[in-house]
N, C-alpha and C positions, 0 to 999 in steps of 0.2 A: 114640552118640546122645545128644542133649541132652534134658533135661527139657522137657515141653511149654511152649512160649512163651518159652524162654530160649535164650541163646547159651552156656550154661555146659555144658561137657562132663560127661557122665554116666559118670564112671569113678572107681574107688576111689582111685587115686593123686591125682587132682585134688581130690577131696573130703577126703582125708586131709591134703593140704597146706593147704587152706583152714582145716580145723579146728585144725591145728597153729599156723597164723598167728594165728587167733583166740584161742587159748589163750595164746600168747606175748604177744599184744597186750593181753589182759585182765590178765595179770600185770604188764606194764609200765604200763599205764593206772592200776591200783590203786597201784602203787609210786610213781608221779609225782603222781597227783591225789588219792589216798587212797580208802579203801573207801567212806566216807560219800558222797562226790561220785559215784563210779561207781554205787553202789547207787541213788542218787536218779535218775541218768540212766537206769538200767535199768528202774526202776519207772515212769518217765514214757514209756518206749518204747511205741509204738503200731504197729499194722500200716502206718501211713504212714511211720514213722521207723525201723523195724526194719532195713531194708536199708541205711540210711545208717549206723546204729550199727554194724552188721556190717562195713561198708566201712572206716569210720575205725578201728575196733578192729583189723582185720587189716592195713590199709595203713599208717596213721599210727603206731599203737602197736606192731603186730606186725612190721612191716618197718622203717620209718624210725627209730623210737626205739630199735630193737634192733640197729641197725648199730654196729659197733665203733669206727669212726674217731673220733667225738666222744664224749666221756664224758657222763654224765647232766647234770652241772652245765653243761657247755657247751651242751648242747641246751636246757636250761632258759633259760639267758641268751639264746641266739639267738632262741628262741621269744618271749620277753618283748620283745626288741628289735623283731622283726618285728611282733608284735601292737601295739606302741606306734606304729610307723611307719604301720600301716594303720588305727589308731584303732578297734581291735576291743575295746571296753570289757569285755564280758562274759568273753571268753576271757582277756584280759589280767588282769582282777582275780583269776580263777581261778588263772592260772599264777603271779602274784605271791604269792598266799597259799600255794600249793603249794610254791613255792621257799623261802619263809620257814619253813614246817614242815619242810622237808628240811635246813634249816641253812644256807641261803645267807643271808648277813648283809644287813641293811637298807642298810649302807654300800656293799656290792658292788652291790646293786640300784640304789641311788642313783647310783653311778658309771656303771652301765650306761645309766640314763636320761639323765644328763647327755651321755653320748657320743652316744646316740640323737638328742638334741635337735639336735646340730650336723648330722646327716646326714638325719634324718627330720622335722625341724621342731619348733620350740619349742612350739607349741600342743599337739601330741600328747604331748610329754614333760611339759609342765606338768600335763596332765590325768593322766598316768600317775603322776606324783609324788603327786597327790592320792589316787589309788587306793592307792599304796604306803603313804602316811601312814595311811590308814584301816586297811589290812591290819596294819600294825605296831601301831597302837593296839588293835585287836581281839585281837592275839596276846598283848598284855600281861596 
């Protein structure tokens, strides 16, 4: 039987799996983005956003970022390339800064943005370079 008004099964195995995915996701999210960012996001969480925060923590961070085929640096670079391609400034800036803090060099990120420019468009990569420059300057 599911809880009132939901399609979520009401059994211990399902609940335990969701909790494990959330815990794994929270560890990865903190590892990639840093405690300060995650703590700010959790502080700003509201009844309106809590289901989405749970979803991205379990799914993006608990499942996708924890898969073994790509390593963390590959996932970081892929994420930055995609965010550049779609022009998602807020997430892009956050991931550029997180990559720098994790030791990905500005040169590597610059090469990624050059490569992205060819396939995703010069305007998006031009803007991404501005964000990278600001992140590097702030990190110094």
